[in-house]
C-alpha positions in Angstrom: -6.4 -1.8 57.1 -5.0 -5.1 55.8 -1.8 -4.5 57.8 -3.8 -4.0 61.0 -5.6 -7.3 60.6 -2.3 -9.2 59.9 -0.6 -7.6 62.9 -3.5 -8.5 65.2 -3.4 -12.1 63.9 0.4 -12.2 64.6 -0.1 -10.7 68.1 -2.7 -13.4 68.9 -0.2 -16.1 67.7 2.5 -14.6 70.0 0.1 -14.6 72.9 -0.9 -18.2 72.3 2.8 -19.4 71.9 4.0 -17.5 75.0 1.1 -18.4 77.3 3.0 -21.1 79.3 6.7 -20.2 79.4 6.7 -16.4 78.8 3.7 -14.7 80.6 5.3 -11.3 80.2 5.3 -11.6 76.4 1.7 -12.9 76.6 0.5 -9.9 78.6 2.4 -7.5 76.4 0.9 -9.0 73.3 -2.6 -8.7 74.6 -2.0 -5.1 75.7 -0.7 -4.4 72.1 -3.8 -5.9 70.6 -5.9 -3.4 72.5 -3.6 -0.6 71.5 -3.7 -1.7 67.8 -7.5 -1.5 67.7 -7.4 2.2 68.6 -5.0 3.0 65.7 -6.0 3.5 62.0 -2.9 3.8 59.9 0.9 2.8 59.8 1.9 6.3 60.8 0.1 6.1 64.1 1.8 2.7 64.7 5.2 4.4 64.2 4.4 6.8 67.1 3.2 4.0 69.4 6.1 2.3 71.2 4.0 -0.5 72.7 3.5 -2.2 69.3 7.2 -2.2 68.4 8.2 -3.2 72.0 6.3 -6.5 71.9 7.9 -7.6 68.7 11.4 -6.7 70.1 10.5 -8.7 73.2 9.7 -11.7 71.1 13.0 -11.5 69.3 14.9 -11.4 72.6 13.5 -14.5 74.3 15.1 -17.9 73.8 12.3 -19.3 71.7 12.8 -19.8 68.0 9.1 -19.7 67.2 8.6 -16.4 69.0 11.7 -15.0 67.4 10.5 -16.0 63.9 7.1 -14.3 64.6 8.8 -11.2 65.9 11.2 -10.9 63.0 8.3 -11.4 60.5 6.3 -8.6 62.1 9.4 -6.2 62.2 9.8 -6.7 58.5 6.1 -5.9 57.9 6.4 -2.7 60.0 9.5 -1.6 58.0 7.9 -2.4 54.7 4.9 -0.3 55.5 6.9 2.6 56.9 5.4 2.0 60.3 8.7 2.4 62.2 10.0 5.7 63.6 13.6 6.5 62.5 14.7 6.6 66.2 13.6 2.9 66.6 15.7 1.5 63.8 18.7 1.0 66.1 16.6 -1.1 68.4 15.6 -3.3 65.5 19.1 -3.7 64.3 20.3 -4.8 67.7 18.0 -7.9 67.3 19.9 -9.0 64.2 22.5 -11.0 66.0 24.2 -13.6 63.9 23.5 -16.6 66.1 19.9 -15.8 66.7 19.3 -14.9 63.0 21.0 -18.0 61.7 19.2 -20.2 64.1 15.8 -18.7 63.3 16.3 -18.8 59.5 17.7 -22.3 59.7 14.6 -23.6 61.6 12.4 -22.0 58.9 14.3 -23.9 56.2 14.3 -27.2 58.1 10.5 -26.9 58.6 10.3 -26.2 54.8 12.2 -29.4 54.0 10.6 -31.6 56.5 8.3 -34.0 54.7 6.2 -34.4 57.8 5.3 -30.7 57.9 1.7 -29.9 57.0 0.9 -27.5 54.1 0.1 -24.7 56.5 3.5 -25.2 58.2 5.2 -25.2 54.8 3.6 -21.9 53.7 4.1 -20.3 57.1 7.8 -21.2 57.1 8.3 -20.0 53.5 6.5 -16.7 54.1 8.5 -16.1 57.4 11.8 -16.8 55.7 11.0 -14.4 52.9 10.1 -11.7 55.3 13.2 -12.3 57.4 15.4 -12.1 54.3 13.8 -8.8 53.3 14.4 -7.5 56.9 18.1 -8.5 56.7 18.8 -6.7 53.4 16.6 -3.7 54.3 18.8 -3.4 57.3 22.0 -3.8 55.2 20.8 -1.0 53.0 20.1 1.2 56.0 23.3 0.6 57.8 25.5 1.0 54.7 23.6 4.2 53.7 22.5 2.8 50.3 19.5 3.8 48.3 16.8 1.1 48.0 17.4 0.6 44.2 14.0 -1.0 44.0 12.2 -1.1 40.7 8.6 0.0 41.1 7.7 -0.7 37.4 8.6 -4.4 37.0 9.6 -5.7 33.7 7.2 -8.5 34.3 4.1 -6.4 33.6 0.6 -7.4 33.0 -0.1 -8.9 29.6 -2.7 -6.1 29.0 -0.1 -3.4 29.0 0.7 -1.8 25.6 4.3 -1.9 24.2 4.4 1.9 24.1 3.4 2.1 27.8 6.2 -0.4 28.6 8.7 1.7 26.8 7.6 4.8 28.6 7.7 2.9 31.9 11.2 1.7 31.2 12.4 5.3 30.5 11.0 6.6 33.8 12.2 3.6 35.7 15.8 3.8 34.4 15.9 7.5 35.2 14.7 7.0 38.8 17.1 4.1 39.3 20.0 6.1 38.0 19.0 9.0 40.2 18.9 6.7 43.3 22.3 5.2 42.5 23.8 8.7 41.9 22.3 9.9 45.2 24.1 7.1 47.0 27.2 9.0 46.0 29.7 6.8 47.7 32.6 5.0 46.2 32.8 1.2 46.3 33.5 -0.1 49.8 35.3 -3.2 50.7 34.8 -3.1 54.5 31.3 -4.1 55.7 29.4 -3.4 58.9 28.3 -6.3 61.2 24.9 -6.2 59.5 26.5 -6.1 56.1 28.6 -9.2 56.9 25.4 -11.0 58.2 23.7 -10.2 54.8 26.8 -11.4 52.9 26.8 -14.8 54.7 23.1 -15.2 54.0 23.6 -14.4 50.3 26.5 -16.9 50.0 24.4 -19.6 51.7 21.4 -18.9 49.4 23.6 -19.1 46.4 25.1 -22.4 47.6 21.6 -23.9 48.2 20.4 -22.7 44.8 23.3 -24.6 43.2 22.3 -27.8 45.1 24.9 -27.5 47.8 24.6 -27.0 51.6 24.5 -23.8 53.7 27.3 -23.5 56.2 26.1 -20.4 58.2 22.4 -21.5 58.2 23.4 -25.1 59.0 21.1 -26.5 56.4 22.3 -29.5 54.3 19.9 -29.1 51.4 16.9 -27.2 50.2 14.6 -27.1 47.2 16.7 -25.3 44.6 13.6 -23.6 43.2 12.8 -21.9 46.5 16.4 -20.8 47.1 16.6 -19.5 43.5 13.3 -17.6 44.0 14.7 -15.8 47.1 18.0 -15.1 45.2 16.1 -13.6 42.3 14.2 -11.4 44.7 17.4 -10.0 46.2 18.9 -9.4 42.8 15.9 -7.4 41.6 15.3 -5.4 44.8 18.8 -4.5 46.1 20.7 -3.2 43.1 22.7 -0.6 45.0 24.1 -3.2 47.3 25.8 -5.0 44.5 26.8 -1.7 42.9 28.6 -0.2 45.9 29.7 -3.1 48.2 32.7 -4.9 46.8 32.2 -8.2 48.7 28.6 -8.4 47.4 29.8 -7.6 43.9 32.4 -10.5 44.1 29.7 -12.9 45.1 27.6 -11.8 42.1 30.6 -12.1 39.7 32.0 -15.4 40.9 29.2 -17.4 42.5 25.8 -16.2 41.3 26.9 -15.8 37.7 28.6 -19.2 37.7 25.4 -20.7 39.1 23.3 -19.0 36.3 25.7 -20.1 33.5 25.6 -23.7 34.7 21.8 -23.6 35.0 21.4 -22.1 31.5 23.3 -24.9 29.8 21.1 -27.0 27.4 23.8 -29.3 25.9 23.2 -31.9 28.7 20.0 -33.7 29.8 18.3 -31.7 32.5 17.2 -34.0 35.3 15.1 -33.5 38.4 14.3 -30.1 39.6 16.7 -28.3 37.2 14.5 -29.5 34.3 11.2 -28.2 35.6 9.5 -25.1 34.1 9.4 -23.2 37.4 13.2 -23.6 37.9 13.9 -22.7 34.3 11.7 -19.6 34.7 13.5 -18.4 37.8 16.9 -19.0 36.2 15.9 -16.9 33.2 14.4 -14.1 35.4 17.6 -14.0 37.4 19.7 -13.8 34.2 17.5 -11.0 33.0 17.9 -9.1 36.2 21.7 -9.4 36.0 21.8 -8.1 32.5 19.2 -5.3 32.9 20.1 -4.0 36.3 23.9 -4.1 35.8 24.3 -3.3 32.1 24.9 0.3 33.2 28.2 -0.8 34.6 29.4 -1.6 31.1 30.4 2.1 30.7 33.0 1.7 33.4 34.3 -1.7 32.3 37.4 -2.3 30.2 37.2 -4.0 26.8 36.3 -7.7 26.5 39.2 -9.9 27.2 40.7 -7.7 29.9 40.7 -8.6 33.5 40.3 -6.5 36.6 42.2 -8.0 39.5 41.7 -11.4 38.1 37.9 -11.0 38.1 35.7 -11.7 35.1 34.5 -8.7 33.1 30.8 -7.7 33.2 30.8 -7.4 29.4 32.1 -10.9 29.1 29.3 -12.2 31.4 26.5 -10.4 29.7 27.8 -11.4 26.3 27.9 -15.1 27.3 24.4 -14.9 28.9 22.8 -13.2 25.8 24.5 -15.6 23.3 23.2 -18.5 25.4 19.7 -17.1 25.4 19.7 -16.5 21.6 21.0 -20.0 21.0 18.1 -21.5 22.9 15.6 -20.1 20.3 17.4 -22.2 17.6 17.4 -25.5 19.5 14.9 -28.3 19.4 13.7 -27.8 23.0 10.2 -28.1 24.5 7.9 -25.2 23.4 7.4 -24.1 27.0 11.2 -23.6 27.4 11.4 -21.5 24.2 8.5 -19.4 25.4 10.3 -18.7 28.6 13.4 -17.5 26.7 11.3 -15.4 24.4 9.7 -13.7 27.4 13.2 -12.7 28.5 14.2 -11.5 25.1 11.0 -9.5 24.8 11.7 -7.9 28.1 15.1 -6.7 26.9 13.5 -5.2 23.8 11.0 -3.1 25.8 13.7 -1.8 28.1 14.8 1.1 26.0 17.8 2.2 28.1 19.0 -1.4 28.5 18.7 -2.1 24.8 20.5 1.1 23.9 23.4 0.3 26.3 23.7 -3.2 25.0 23.8 -2.0 21.4 26.3 0.8 22.2 28.7 -1.6 24.1 28.4 -4.7 21.9 27.0 -4.1 18.4 28.9 -0.8 17.9 32.1 -2.3 19.1 33.8 -4.2 16.3 35.6 -6.5 18.8 32.3 -7.6 20.4 29.4 -9.8 19.3 26.3 -8.1 17.7 24.0 -9.2 20.5 21.1 -6.9 19.7 21.2 -7.7 16.0 21.2 -11.4 16.9 18.3 -11.0 19.2 16.3 -9.3 16.5 17.1 -12.0 14.0 16.1 -14.7 16.5 12.8 -13.0 17.1 12.2 -12.6 13.3 13.0 -16.3 12.9 10.2 -17.2 15.3 7.8 -15.0 13.3 8.8 -16.6 10.1 7.7 -20.1 11.3 4.1 -19.2 10.3 5.0 -19.9 6.6 6.8 -23.2 7.3 3.6 -25.2 7.9 0.8 -23.5 5.9 -1.9 -25.9 7.1 -1.5 -25.1 10.8 -0.3 -21.5 10.4 -3.8 -20.2 9.8 -4.9 -21.5 13.2 -1.8 -20.0 14.9 -2.4 -16.7 13.2 -6.0 -16.6 14.3 -4.8 -17.3 17.9 -2.2 -14.5 17.6 -4.9 -12.1 16.4 -7.1 -13.2 19.3 -4.3 -12.4 21.8 -3.7 -8.9 20.4 -7.5 -8.3 20.4 -7.8 -9.3 24.0 -4.9 -7.1 25.0 -6.4 -4.1 23.1 -9.6 -4.6 25.2 -7.6 -4.7 28.4 -8.4 -8.4 28.9 -5.7 -10.9 29.7 -5.9 -13.8 27.3 -6.4 -17.2 28.8 -7.3 -20.7 27.6 -10.0 -23.0 28.7 -8.9 -25.5 31.3 -10.5 -28.4 29.3 -9.0 -27.4 26.0 -7.8 -30.3 23.9 -4.0 -30.9 23.4 -4.2 -29.7 19.8 -5.6 -26.4 20.9 -3.0 -26.1 23.6 -0.2 -26.7 21.0 -1.7 -24.0 18.7 -2.0 -21.6 21.6 1.5 -22.2 22.7 2.8 -21.6 19.2 0.7 -18.4 19.0 2.1 -17.3 22.3 5.7 -17.6 21.1 4.9 -15.7 17.9 3.1 -13.0 19.9 6.1 -12.6 22.1 8.4 -12.4 19.1 6.2 -9.7 17.4 6.0 -7.7 20.6 9.8 -7.9 21.0 10.3 -6.6 17.5 7.8 -3.8 18.1 9.7 -3.1 21.3 12.9 -2.5 19.2 10.9 -0.3 16.9 9.5 1.9 19.7 12.9 2.0 21.4 14.4 3.4 18.2 11.5 5.9 18.0 11.8 7.0 21.6 15.5 7.4 21.5 15.2 9.4 18.3 12.7 11.7 19.9 15.0 12.1 22.9 17.9 13.0 20.5 15.6 15.7 18.9 14.7 17.1 22.4 18.4 17.5 23.5 19.4 19.0 20.1 21.4 16.2 18.7 18.9 15.8 15.8 17.0 18.4 13.8 13.2 18.3 14.2 11.3 17.1 11.1 9.8 20.5 11.1 13.2 22.0 10.3 14.3 22.8 6.7 15.8 19.6 5.2 18.3 21.7 3.2 20.0 22.6 6.5 20.9 19.0 7.3 24.3 18.4 8.9 26.2 15.3 9.9 25.1 14.1 13.3 27.7 13.5 16.0 25.7 13.3 19.2 25.9 9.9 21.1 22.2 9.3 21.1 21.8 10.3 17.4 24.7 8.0 16.3 23.2 5.2 18.4 19.8 5.5 16.7 21.3 5.6 13.2 23.4 2.6 13.9 20.4 0.7 15.4 18.3 1.5 12.3 21.1 0.4 9.9 21.6 -2.9 11.8 18.0 -4.0 12.3 15.7 -2.4 9.7 15.8 -5.1 7.0 15.1 -7.9 9.5 12.3 -6.0 11.2 10.7 -5.1 7.9 10.7 -8.7 6.7 9.0 -9.9 9.8 6.4 -7.1 10.2 5.5 -7.2 6.5 5.0 -11.0 6.7 2.7 -10.7 9.7 0.8 -7.7 8.1 0.3 -9.7 4.9 -1.0 -12.8 6.7 -3.1 -11.2 9.5 -6.7 -10.1 9.3 -7.5 -9.2 13.0 -8.1 -5.5 13.5 -6.0 -5.2 16.7 -2.9 -6.8 15.4 -3.1 -4.9 12.1 -3.3 -1.6 14.0 -0.4 -2.6 16.2 1.8 -3.5 13.3 0.9 -0.3 11.4 1.7 1.8 14.5 5.1 0.1 14.4 5.5 0.9 10.7 4.6 4.5 11.4 7.0 4.9 14.3 10.0 3.3 12.5 9.4 5.1 9.3 9.1 8.5 11.0 12.3 7.7 13.0 14.1 6.9 9.7 12.9 10.2 8.3 14.2 12.2 11.3 17.5 10.4 11.1 17.7 11.0 7.3 18.1 7.2 6.8 17.1 7.2 3.1 17.2 3.5 2.2 15.3 2.2 5.3 12.8 5.1 4.9 12.1 4.3 1.2 11.9 0.5 1.9 9.4 1.0 4.7 7.3 3.4 2.7 7.3 1.1 -0.3 6.2 -1.8 1.9 3.5 0.2 3.5 2.2 1.4 0.1 1.8 -2.3 -0.9 -0.9 -2.7 1.7 -2.9 0.4 0.8 -4.7 -0.7 -2.3 -6.1 -4.2 -2.7 -4.6 -5.4 -6.0 -5.9 -8.8 -7.0 -3.3 -11.6 -6.9 -0.6 -9.1 -6.1 0.5 -11.1 -3.1 1.0 -14.2 -5.2 3.2 -12.3 -7.8 5.8 -10.8 -5.4 7.1 -11.9 -2.1 6.3 -9.4 0.6 9.5 -10.2 2.4 11.7 -8.2 0.0 12.2 -4.6 1.1 11.1 -3.5 -2.4 13.0 -1.6 -5.1 14.5 1.7 -4.4 12.3 3.3 -7.1 8.7 2.1 -6.9 7.1 0.9 -10.2 4.1 2.7 -11.5 0.9 1.5 -9.9 -0.6 -1.5 -11.8 -4.1 -1.5 -13.4 -6.7 -1.5 -10.7 -9.3 -2.7 -13.1 -12.9 -1.8 -12.4 -13.5 -3.7 -9.2 -11.5 -2.2 -6.4 -12.2 -3.3 -2.9 -10.6 -1.5 0.0 -10.3 -3.8 3.0 -10.1 -2.4 6.6 -6.3 -3.2 6.3 -6.1 -1.1 3.2 -7.9 1.8 4.9 -5.7 1.7 8.0 -2.6 1.5 5.9 -3.7 4.6 4.0 -4.3 6.4 7.2 -0.9 5.4 8.4 0.6 6.7 5.2 -1.1 10.1 5.6 0.2 10.3 9.2 3.8 9.6 8.0 3.5 12.1 5.2 2.2 14.8 7.5 4.9 14.2 10.1 7.8 14.0 7.5 6.7 16.4 4.9 9.8 18.5 5.3 12.2 15.6 5.0 10.7 13.2 2.5 12.5 14.7 -0.5 12.6 12.2 -3.4 10.6 9.8 -1.3 7.5 11.8 -2.1 7.2 9.8 -5.3 6.4 6.6 -3.3 3.6 8.4 -1.5 2.2 10.1 -4.6 2.0 6.8 -6.6 -0.2 5.4 -3.8 -2.3 8.5 -3.7 -2.8 8.2 -7.4 -4.1 4.7 -7.0 -6.4 5.9 -4.2 -7.6 8.7 -6.5 -8.5 6.1 -9.1 -10.3 4.0 -6.6 -12.3 7.0 -5.2 -13.4 7.9 -8.7 -14.1 4.4 -9.8 -17.9 3.6 -10.1 -17.2 0.0 -9.0 -15.0 0.7 -6.0 -16.2 -0.3 -2.5 -15.1 -1.1 1.0 -15.0 -4.7 2.0 -18.0 -4.4 4.3 -20.3 -3.1 1.4 -21.3 -5.4 -1.4 -20.2 -4.3 -4.9 -23.6 -5.2 -6.2 -25.0 -2.1 -4.5 -24.9 0.9 -6.7 -22.5 3.7 -5.8 -25.3 6.2 -5.5 -27.2 4.0 -3.1 -24.1 3.5 -1.0 -23.4 7.2 -0.8 -27.0 8.0 0.1 -27.0 5.4 2.8 -23.9 6.9 4.5 -22.0 3.6 4.0 -19.4 5.3 1.8 -17.7 7.2 4.7 -14.3 5.5 4.3 -13.9 7.0 0.8 -15.0 10.4 2.0 -12.6 10.4 4.9 -9.7 9.3 2.7 -10.5 11.9 0.1 -10.6 14.5 2.8 -7.2 13.4 4.2 -5.8 13.5 0.7 -6.9 17.1 0.3 -5.6 18.1 3.7 -2.2 16.7 2.8 -1.7 19.1 -0.1 -3.3 22.0 1.8 -0.7 21.5 4.5 2.0 22.4 1.9 1.4 26.0 3.1 3.1 24.9 6.4 6.1 23.3 4.7 9.5 24.8 4.1 10.0 26.1 0.6 12.6 23.4 -0.1 10.0 20.7 0.9 7.3 22.2 -1.3 9.8 22.1 -4.2 10.5 18.4 -3.5 6.8 17.7 -3.6 6.4 19.5 -6.9 9.4 17.6 -8.3 7.8 14.3 -7.3 4.5 15.3 -8.9 6.4 16.3 -12.1 8.2 12.9 -12.0 4.9 11.1 -11.5 3.3 13.0 -14.4 6.2 12.1 -16.7 6.0 8.4 -15.6 2.3 8.3 -16.4 2.5 10.1 -19.8 5.2 7.6 -20.9 3.8 4.5 -19.2 3.5 1.6 -21.6 1.9 -0.8 -19.1 -1.1 1.5 -18.6 -4.2 2.2 -20.6 -4.6 5.6 -22.2 -7.2 6.6 -19.7 -4.9 5.8 -16.8 -2.1 7.8 -18.4 -4.3 10.8 -18.8 -5.7 10.3 -15.3 -2.2 10.2 -13.8 -1.2 13.4 -15.6 -4.5 15.1 -14.5 -3.8 14.0 -10.9 -0.3 15.5 -10.9 -1.4 18.8 -12.6 -4.4 19.2 -10.3 -2.3 18.9 -7.2 0.5 21.1 -8.5 -2.2 23.8 -9.0 -3.6 23.0 -5.5 -0.1 23.6 -4.0 0.2 26.9 -5.9 -3.2 28.0 -4.5 -2.1 27.2 -1.0 1.2 29.0 -1.3 0.3 32.3 -2.9 2.1 34.0 -0.1 5.4 32.7 -1.4 4.6 31.9 -5.0 7.8 33.4 -6.6 10.2 30.5 -5.8 7.6 27.9 -6.9 6.2 29.3 -10.1 9.0 28.4 -12.5 8.9 24.8 -11.4 5.2 24.5 -12.1 5.0 26.4 -15.3 7.9 24.7 -16.9 6.1 21.3 -16.5 2.9 22.8 -17.8 4.7 24.0 -20.9 6.2 20.5 -21.4 2.7 19.0 -21.3 1.4 21.6 -23.7 3.8 20.1 -26.2 2.4 16.6 -25.8 1.2 14.6 -28.7 -2.1 13.9 -26.8 -4.8 16.4 -27.3 -6.3 15.6 -23.9 -2.9 16.2 -22.2 -2.5 19.5 -24.0 -5.9 20.6 -23.0 -5.1 19.7 -19.3 -2.0 21.8 -19.5 -3.6 24.8 -21.1 -6.5 24.8 -18.6 -4.0 24.6 -15.8 -2.0 27.5 -17.2 -5.1 29.6 -17.5 -6.2 28.8 -14.0 -2.9 29.4 -12.4 -2.1 32.8 -14.1 -5.6 34.2 -13.3 -5.4 33.0 -9.7 -2.0 34.5 -9.1 -2.9 37.9 -10.7 -6.2 38.0 -8.9 -4.7 37.2 -5.5 -4.4 39.7 -2.6 -0.9 38.5 -2.1 0.1 39.5 -5.7 -1.4 43.0 -5.3 0.3 43.5 -1.9 3.7 42.3 -3.3 3.4 44.6 -6.3 2.5 47.6 -4.1 5.4 47.0 -1.8 7.8 46.6 -4.8 6.5 49.9 -6.3 7.1 51.7 -3.0 10.6 50.2 -2.9 11.1 51.5 -6.5 10.0 55.0 -5.6 12.1 55.3 -2.4 15.3 53.6 -3.7 15.2 54.4 -7.4 15.3 50.7 -8.4 14.9 49.7 -12.0 11.3 49.0 -13.0 12.3 45.9 -14.9 13.8 44.5 -11.7 10.8 45.4 -9.5 8.3 44.0 -11.9 10.1 40.9 -12.9 7.7 38.5 -11.2 4.7 40.0 -13.0 6.6 39.4 -16.3 7.5 35.9 -15.2 3.8 35.1 -14.6 2.6 36.4 -18.0 5.6 35.5 -20.2 4.7 31.8 -20.5 1.9 32.8 -22.8 4.3 34.5 -25.2 6.7 31.6 -25.0 3.9 29.2 -25.7 2.8 31.1 -28.8 6.3 31.6 -30.1 7.8 28.1 -29.5 4.8 25.8 -30.2 4.0 24.9 -33.8 0.6 23.4 -33.0 -2.1 25.7 -34.2 -4.6 24.7 -31.5 -2.0 25.5 -28.8 -1.3 28.9 -30.3 -5.0 29.7 -30.4 -5.4 28.6 -26.8 -2.5 30.8 -25.7 -4.3 33.8 -27.2 -7.6 32.8 -25.6 -5.8 32.5 -22.2 -4.3 36.0 -22.8 -7.8 37.3 -23.6 -9.2 35.7 -20.5 -6.4 37.2 -18.3 -6.9 40.7 -19.7 -10.7 40.5 -19.3 -10.3 39.7 -15.6 -7.1 41.3 -14.5 -5.9 43.6 -17.3 -6.1 46.7 -15.1 -3.8 45.2 -12.5 -0.9 44.7 -15.0 1.9 47.3 -15.1 5.2 45.8 -16.1 4.3 43.0 -18.5 2.8 45.1 -21.3 6.0 44.9 -23.5 5.7 41.2 -23.4 2.0 41.3 -24.4 2.6 43.8 -27.2 5.4 41.6 -28.6 2.9 38.7 -28.7 0.3 40.8 -30.5 2.9 41.8 -33.1 3.7 38.2 -33.7 0.0 37.5 -34.3 -0.2 40.3 -36.8 2.8 38.8 -38.7 1.4 35.2 -38.5 0.9 33.3 -41.6 -2.2 31.7 -40.1 -4.9 34.3 -40.8 -7.3 32.6 -38.5 -5.2 33.9 -35.6 -5.8 37.5 -36.5 -9.4 37.8 -35.3 -8.3 36.6 -31.9 -5.5 39.2 -31.9 -8.2 41.9 -32.6 -10.3 40.6 -29.7 -7.3 41.0 -27.4 -6.6 44.5 -28.7 -10.3 45.4 -28.3 -10.2 44.2 -24.7 -7.2 46.5 -24.1 -9.2 49.5 -25.2 -12.4 48.5 -23.4 -10.6 47.8 -20.1 -8.8 51.2 -20.2 -5.4 49.6 -20.4 -4.1 52.0 -23.1 -2.8 54.5 -20.6 -0.6 51.9 -19.0 1.1 50.9 -22.2 
């Protein structure tokens, strides 16, 4: 309905202007108004010739004002699909060079005339924009080019999330590529009449934007900002025109790029219009369009330094533009200027396809500059400014947190008009830091999205696949992702960890932790071990609130390859919201990468051990709950939910081992064994912490066994060998832990349905194929034999007594199920009879008595 109202207003203006000298136009306009009121949508207008006819009449008369109104209305009809295809030829016939140049020239002269009122200025500007759009729409139609318009602009609302922008960039690049391919034609050097008209207009606009005069439009000068605005509109909306028409491509290469390079220079004093923020913004937007929209041409370009028919290479131009932009972030320029540049750099980082192409053609080419790596470093340098002036950084960090909070709520952040200068300065600094953080997160999500794409097309193995089947990756996207990770991970980790350490706002913490999760998971899928371990180690530092830990070590270091044992948590452990969210992120990463973590499990388990100590500490609390409140009171009031949730997530992680590949379960068991060994020999820990660490490891090894009874055979040796090691410990408590674990595990396995089913299937196999009984029953013997080994090899009397007690317990509960392990049991009983310690003999008699009472004699 808005279109109808605008067209009726234009028709009234036509009628009023034509009243004296062109009565036929006046009557046709009034007739069209009546017709328009009976129509309801653009489709109906397209089928009504009277509406189109009046605007064509206005273009044909020898009146500049009527022609301008007619051209403006024709452009509106085309833009709203309110023109029938059969009528396009009639419209094109109105685009005569002399008439068009005269009409456009008058608009520009009205725009430059100082005596023109504001309404005349705005009308002339709007009319000129519409006429330009009509000209280039017509060029695209006559030359059979796709529109190449980008529906999802890179200049999105500040309330849009980074992940949404990455998704938008993927769909946009795919649709744009599809349009360009559908054009299908080779580059053409010969233009139609309409194409030549558009070319002249483009050349004049470029000249006016550079501060020169327009020959075809007969205009001596024009506000450079206005001309540059129109030029940027053409660059962003008519991509295919520059891709396929050689004369347009030459104007882009020689004139437009020269204009932009000159305008980007900062080594001279910018005077007048060129130094104003609006002009600088338009220059940067035009540069961004040239880089983003034409970076796809890099795949067809020759190497840097080569020339094609004497013309500059696109790679050279893009390299120069990007280096100039990065350089600006290092210079002592006004803050608003740096913010404009950061907006452009951020835009590149959230354009996944563009960023990937730039990295492939520049950073991965040893002859070229590492433009993406330099961009990432410049963004990280902006983030690091928060530690240069500690007094003001807290205010800036609070403002950054406020910006992220507003964005999370879908509210565009804004400042009060009457804010003092100091507040404006803080907000500007916070804005620059926010742009830098979002740019780094854009790189993170780009790597994650490209990694997911490589998995989908089969270039990378899914993290659900067996890690033992890993092969060297050779696919283009996979190689690109691995190279991007290796080039940027350390810089990204330094910046994100700094912000995470210093920030307290919920929204920014969640956003940074999402970035941690995305990048860590991508590293796991790519099997990039060093970045994976470093991100995991950094994430683990934020999970438990250790007093003064931030003062002892700089968070900027990626951390050692092998994490040190968790320090003493003391009695008062307070989990902040940041700690809780970091733990949740760690659980998410562990679930996603459980098949590929391998040795990295140790980093996760050390943190889970610290969490376990906090959960079982009587003085632990979350930050919102006072430590003066007793734990019982907190649990009763329901205020202890964070600990309950984390405890549940901890249990679920080990229960999910049933879904892992066997090789991954073995890696997890190896990590638990390593953690147990570290704790039992840890000199920096108290005795209770050492025992607690061993208990944690053994408890979860048994939990893994219980959840993997369906495939216990390949896992049993790994578990029981560590239990036997612990049974030989000098600590009585550790020995008791080991013996209890051995008792529980043997009884659980022998009593499981899976064990009975396996034994029955093996017995049937023996009967049908004549297999040796010793071969078929080997697993049963493997389960029971540790008791005999423990008795024979261990010289500790208490351990030998415990081994007999375990055997007695096993026979009491599952003696009738045993079949193949009796020789091993009888050998143990003979050893008891021959023992010098006579106190062992009564236990041996109890075992023998159990054999008789459980009717096991007939199986011997």
